[in-house]
N, C-alpha and C positions, 0 to 999 in steps of 0.2 A: 841512271838518268842523271848526268853532272849538272848540278845546279849552282850559278853564281850569285849570291845574294849580296845587294851592297846599301850599307846603311851607316851613318855615322858613329852611332852610340851602340852599346851593348850594356846588358846589365854586369856589374852592381848598380851602373847608374841608374837613376828611377825612371820610370816612363812608360806608359802603356805601350808604345811603339817596341822600345826596348824589349820588352818584356815578348811581346808577339814574335818579333823576329827572332828570339832565342827558342822559345817554345816550339814556334812552327819548323824551325831546323832541325830542332831533334828528334820531332815526331816524322818528318822527312826522311831522315837517316834511317829510323825504325821501320820504316816503309820501304827502306833498300836503295833510298838516293844518296849520290855521293855528293853533299853540301860545302860548300865553301863560303865562308862570308867576309868581304874585304870591308874593314870598319877602322875608325880613329880611334876611340877610347872605349873602355871597358874590357872584358876579359873574354877569351876565346871561348866559342861553345863549342866548337869542334876542333882537332888537331891539325887541320889544315887551313885554318883562317888565317888572316893576313891584316896586321895593323901597319895602317899604311904610315903614319907616322904618330909620334906622344904628344905633338902639339895640338892642343885642344882647338881644330879647325872651327868646329861647331860654335864657337865662343864669338868668332869673327863677327862684326857688325859692318854693315847691314849683312841681316843672315844668308843670305844667297850667295854673297861672296865666300864665306868659308864653306858652303855645301856645294858650290862648284868647284872651288880649289880642292875639297876631296875628292870629287869626281875627275878633275883632271891629273892629279896624282895616282889613282888608281888606273886611269888609261896608260898612262907612261910605266906604271909595274906590270900591267897586263903584257903592255909590248915586250917588256923585257923578259917575261916568264915565259910567255909564247905557249901558254896552256889553254887549252880548249873546252867550252863548256856547251852541252845543247840548250840551256835556258840560261836568261840573264833575268835577275828578279830584282828590281829598283822599289826601295820603300821611300816616300817623302813627298815633296812637293814639285812645281816646275823647274826649280833649280837643278833638281837630282837628274833631269832629264838632257840635259844641254850636251853633254857627252856620249849620251846613251847609244845614238846612231853608231858611232865609231866603237864603242867598248863591243857591242853586238857583232859587229864587225872581224875584231882584231880576235875574239874569242871563237868566230865560227860559229854562232848560236843561230838556232833555229826561231826562238821565238824570245820578245822582248817582253816581260811582264812589268806592270806598274801597280804598286798598291798606294792608295792614298788614304790615310787615317782620318784626317780631321777636315771641318767644313772651309771651303776656300775663301781667301780673303775678297773682299767685295772691290779691290782696288782694280782699275781697267788692265793695267800692263800686266801685272802676273795671270791675268784670267787670259788673256790674251796670247802671251808666250804661252801658256799651258795647252791652249787650244791649237796651235802649232805645233808643238812638241810631241802631241799625244798622236798625230798622225804615223809617228813611226811606232807606236806600240801596239803589240800585238793583243794582247790582253790586258784589262782594267778593271782592278778590283778596289771597290769603296768599302769601307768598314760600316757605314751608315747608310738609309735610305734617305735622309736629307742630303747628304752628299755626292750620291749617286743622281739624284735630281738635278744637283747643281752641275754635276758633271756633263749629263746628257743635253745640258743646251751648249757644251762647248765642243762635243764630239758627236758622230754618227755612228760611233762604234759602240757595241754592247757594253754597258757597266754593270758588273756583276758585285751584287752587294753581298760581303763576305764578313761578318764581325770576328773580333779574336775569339780565342778558346778560353774555356774556363779549366785551371788547375784541377787535378782529381782530387786534392785534399778537403775542397769546398762541397764535394759530394759525399764526404763521409758524414752521415746523418747523426743528430744530436737529439734528442727530445726537446721540444719546442711548446710551450703553454702562452697562448696570448690573455690568459684568464688571472691577472694578476695587478696588484695595486697600482704600480708605479710604472709606466711604458716608457719607451725609450727609442729615440729617432736616431738613426745613424746616415752619416754624410760621408762619404769618401772619395777624396778628391785630391786633385794636383792644385794647390793654394795659387791660384792665377785669378786674373780679373774675368776670363770667360767663363768661369765656375759660378759667377754671382753671388758671393758667398755672403755679403752684406745682407741679403734675402734671408739666408739662414739666420742669421742673428735677429733680424726685424721679426721672424715669426717665431722665434723663441719667445721674445719680449712678450707677445703677445699669448702664448702656450704655455705659461708658468708651471703648469703641473706636469709637462713633459720633461724629461731630461733630453737634451741633444748632445750628441759626440760627435764632433769633426775629425776625421782621421785625414792626414797628409801632410806634406811639405811643399813649400814653394814661397815666392817672392811677398805674398800677402800675408804670410804667418803673423809678422811682427805688428802689422795694421789690426787684424783681427784679433790676437791678444788684447791690444791697449783698448778696441772699443769694448770687449768682454769686462775688462777692468776697472775703465773709467766710466762706464755705465751702469757698473756693478749689477751684472746679470749673473746670477747663480746658477740658471740652469743650461749652460753650455760650456763643455770643455773641448779643449782642442789639444788632442793627444800628440800630434807629429804622425811620422812615419810608423808603421807596423809591418813585420811581415807577415809571410801567407798564415802561419802558424796562430799569430796574435790576431790578426784581422779574422779569422774562422772564428775564434772566441768572442769577439766583439759582434759579431753577425749573429751569433747565438743568444748572446746577452742582450740583443736589441729586439725591436719589435716591428719597425718600418724603416724602409730605406727610402732618403730622398735624395732628389736630385735638381740643382735648381740653374743648370747652365743653360747659358746664352747659345753656345756652340759646342756640338758633338760629333764625333763619329757614332759609333755604338759603344757607350762606356761600359768597358769590361768590370767593373766595380757594380754596376748594376746587375751583369750576367752572373757574378759571383755572389750576390745579395739573393737572386732568385733561387741558385742552387742550395742556400741555405735556407730557404723558404721564407722569405722575407716579403711582404706586401711592397710593392711602389708606388710612391706617389713623386712624379717627376713632370718638369717642364716637358714641351714636345721636341724640344732640341734634337737634331739628327736625325728624326723620325722615328724615334724609339718605340712608337705606338704600332709599329708594323710587327715588332716583336712581343710587346705586353699584352696585345689584344685590348678587349672591353673589361677584363677582370681587373686590372690597374687602373690608377688614378693618373689621369694626364692632364695637367693644368696649363692655364694662359703663362707664356713666359713673362718672367717678371711681375707676376700678379700675387700680391702677398695675401689678399683675401680670398683668391681660388686656391691657394696651396692649404689654408686654414680651413676653408671651408671643406676641402676633400679629407684633410687629415682627422677633424672633427666628425665627418660623417664615418669614417672607416672605424673609429676608435668606438663607435656605439654598437658595433656589431663583431662580436667575439667569435661567432660562427662563420662569417663573412672572412675574417681575416684567416682564420684557418683553412676555409676553402680556398683562398688566394695563394695562401701559402702552398696548399697541394697541387695546385695547378702551376705554379711558376717552377717547381722542383720539376716537374715533368717538363716543362718547355726547356728548362737549362739543358736537359741532357743531350739536347741535339747541338751543344756547343762545347762539348768536351774537344780537347785538342785533336785526340785522334781524329774525330768526325770532320773537324775543320781541315785537317791537313789531306784527308781524303777528298773533301770537295773542292779543295783546290787542286787537286791533283787531276780532277777530272776535267779542268779547264786548261791546264799548263801542258799536259803531255800531249 
């Protein structure tokens, strides 16, 4: 099966969607598919990938202008190349679909697939545009249950919930003990406003006997570092970006994974933490309770007291933490990349 995948960015540029596209393409290639990615910036995943332009279109403002420009240039390149594909798989938002109908026709594709990775904007016009453009899509994937609920209000078509996969390195088990004097909470996130990371610092100020480590990079980093410094908060460390090997070690040095987001798909970091056997304390953003079940702790969004109560209750029960750890490892096995690729294949072939 020849698959054309379209997205502006690829690794080593950082981001969950970038990693999702690279890993999925690798797994589908292993499954025997012929995958070609048209992209703007990053490094080729397959030898057939095509970089449309070196100019960073995705940085243009407003954002939809850069994305639409990328897809227009892709359309022109496809017309010139005259290559045929069985499937067109687009990742992004409404602006990624503006030229999708024409791209599908030019390459002679049987199916147009759309994957949406983040909760939708509340603005009327983008939602209206998406509802119209989805009429031309054959298969719709959402990475989270919350996002799927939003999409179901915009289309009568089936919306398939399919989170990202977990890299194999996180399944390399390491001895874990929760019976120790000092415990650590880990937060792994892009440092952006929707991750609600002010709440992490506020919680840490009230739980001084716990160490909190925040892993990630982004536009909020300097602001968060300044808060930690000027408020003299000694139990919060902001470590910046870590690669997979470094991150795995940090998961095993930690005892609880915390997520404070206002908006989410299904956060890949949460799945990684589960594979490493961490109990989860999280806001309900993205409908993550559908994966976590009743064994983990789901809090009210932006409710500091509820987060603190959940963490405090969890810390009282070492045996409970171990039970949750074992449960989370077993659940995470459903989300290996090979399993995710096979699940996607069921719908797109």
